[in-house]
C-alpha positions as CSV (number, residue, x, y, z in Angstrom):
1,M,0.0,0.0,0.0
2,S,1.4,3.4,-1.0
3,I,1.4,6.5,1.2
4,S,-1.2,8.1,-1.1
5,D,-3.5,5.1,-0.5
6,L,-3.2,5.6,3.2
7,Y,-3.8,9.3,2.9
8,D,-6.8,8.7,0.6
9,S,-8.4,6.1,2.9
10,G,-7.8,8.4,6.0
11,F,-9.3,11.4,4.1
12,R,-12.3,9.2,3.0
13,K,-12.8,7.9,6.5
14,R,-12.9,11.5,7.9
15,N,-15.5,12.5,5.3
16,E,-17.6,9.4,6.1
17,D,-17.5,10.2,9.8
18,H,-18.4,13.8,9.2
19,F,-21.3,12.7,7.0
20,A,-22.4,10.3,9.7
21,A,-22.4,13.2,12.2
22,M,-24.8,15.1,9.9
23,V,-27.0,12.0,9.6
24,R,-27.0,11.8,13.4
25,I,-28.4,15.3,13.6
26,A,-31.0,14.7,10.9
27,M,-32.1,11.5,12.8
28,S,-32.2,13.2,16.2
29,D,-36.0,13.6,15.7
30,T,-36.2,10.0,14.3
31,I,-37.1,11.1,10.7
32,I,-35.2,12.6,7.8
33,T,-37.3,15.2,6.1
34,E,-37.2,15.9,2.4
35,D,-35.1,19.1,3.0
36,E,-32.7,17.2,5.2
37,K,-32.5,14.4,2.5
38,K,-31.7,17.0,-0.2
39,F,-29.0,18.5,2.1
40,L,-27.5,15.0,2.8
41,D,-27.5,14.2,-0.9
42,R,-25.7,17.4,-1.8
43,T,-23.2,16.9,1.1
44,A,-22.6,13.3,0.1
45,R,-21.7,14.4,-3.4
46,N,-19.4,17.2,-2.1
47,L,-17.7,14.7,0.3
48,D,-17.4,12.1,-2.4
49,I,-19.5,9.6,-0.5
50,S,-20.5,6.7,-2.8
51,E,-24.1,5.5,-3.0
52,E,-23.1,2.3,-1.3
53,D,-21.3,4.1,1.5
54,Y,-24.3,6.5,1.8
55,K,-26.7,3.7,2.4
56,A,-24.3,2.0,4.8
57,I,-23.9,5.2,6.9
58,L,-27.7,5.7,7.0
59,K,-28.0,2.2,8.3
60,D,-25.4,2.5,11.1
61,Y,-24.5,6.2,11.5
62,K,-24.1,5.7,15.3
63,T,-21.0,3.5,14.9
64,H,-19.0,6.3,13.3
65,K,-16.6,8.3,15.5
66,I,-16.3,12.0,15.6
67,N,-12.9,12.7,14.1
68,P,-12.0,16.2,15.3
69,P,-10.1,18.3,12.8
70,I,-6.6,19.3,13.8
71,T,-6.9,23.0,12.9
72,Y,-9.4,25.5,14.3
73,E,-10.3,26.6,10.8
74,S,-11.4,23.0,9.9
75,R,-13.4,22.8,13.2
76,L,-15.2,25.9,12.2
77,E,-16.0,24.5,8.8
78,R,-17.3,21.3,10.3
79,L,-19.4,23.3,12.8
80,F,-20.8,25.3,9.9
81,D,-21.8,22.1,8.0
82,L,-23.4,20.6,11.1
83,G,-25.2,23.9,11.8
84,R,-26.6,23.9,8.3
85,M,-27.8,20.3,8.8
86,V,-29.7,21.4,11.9
87,Y,-31.5,24.1,9.8
88,A,-31.9,22.0,6.6
89,D,-35.6,21.3,7.5
90,H,-36.1,24.9,8.6
91,E,-37.0,23.7,12.1
92,L,-34.8,23.8,15.2
93,G,-35.6,21.1,17.7
94,D,-34.2,20.7,21.2
95,K,-32.8,17.3,20.4
96,Q,-31.0,18.7,17.4
97,T,-29.4,21.5,19.5
98,I,-28.3,19.1,22.2
99,M,-26.9,16.8,19.5
100,L,-25.0,19.7,17.9
101,E,-23.6,20.7,21.3
102,R,-22.3,17.1,21.9
103,L,-20.8,17.0,18.4
104,A,-19.2,20.4,18.9
105,V,-17.5,19.1,22.1
106,G,-16.3,16.1,20.0
107,L,-14.9,18.6,17.4
108,G,-12.8,20.2,20.1
109,F,-14.8,23.1,21.4
110,T,-14.7,23.4,25.2
111,V,-17.5,22.3,27.4
112,N,-17.4,25.6,29.2
113,N,-18.4,27.6,26.1
114,V,-20.0,25.1,23.8
115,K,-23.6,26.3,24.4
116,Y,-22.5,29.9,23.6
117,V,-20.6,28.7,20.5
118,V,-23.5,26.6,19.3
119,D,-26.1,29.3,19.9
120,K,-24.0,31.8,17.9
121,A,-23.4,29.2,15.2
122,L,-27.1,28.5,14.8
123,S,-27.9,32.2,14.8
124,L,-25.4,32.8,12.0
125,V,-26.7,29.8,10.0
126,S,-30.3,31.0,10.4
127,E,-29.3,34.4,9.0
128,G,-27.9,32.6,6.0
129,V,-24.3,33.8,6.3
130,D,-21.6,32.3,4.1
131,L,-18.7,30.2,5.5
132,D,-16.2,33.1,5.6
133,T,-18.6,35.3,7.5
134,F,-19.4,32.4,9.8
135,K,-15.8,31.8,10.7
136,E,-15.0,35.5,11.2
137,E,-18.0,35.9,13.6
138,I,-17.2,32.8,15.6
139,K,-13.6,33.9,15.9
140,L,-14.6,37.4,17.0
141,M,-16.7,36.0,19.9
142,N,-13.8,33.9,21.1
143,R,-11.3,36.8,21.4
């Protein structure tokens, strides 16, 4: 096995785990709505998740780990994606918020300020900000 094969499989695994985290949020209310399904479909394409892997992840999304990104920038990008998943069906449920808080801790955000970070993230996502604005605003609140 070459080094590029190892890198590719590690990268693919992180994408699958990230996708599984989004499925976990979508399933927090036990149903995937049509809007959530569209978001998951689009995200699966962007993350290069095959149809076979997509189905396998839907079936056993709880077995995937949260692989926290190394960089703060990457954590913010993941939080942005997860926040968008929460709002994919245009409804914010308590279970989805709690799930997002747990996933945010898993991404490396501290327990002490995770509620504040998640509230800010969800507020920004509901306003429809783009990724760059999202990252700037979250960084500003942590200074």
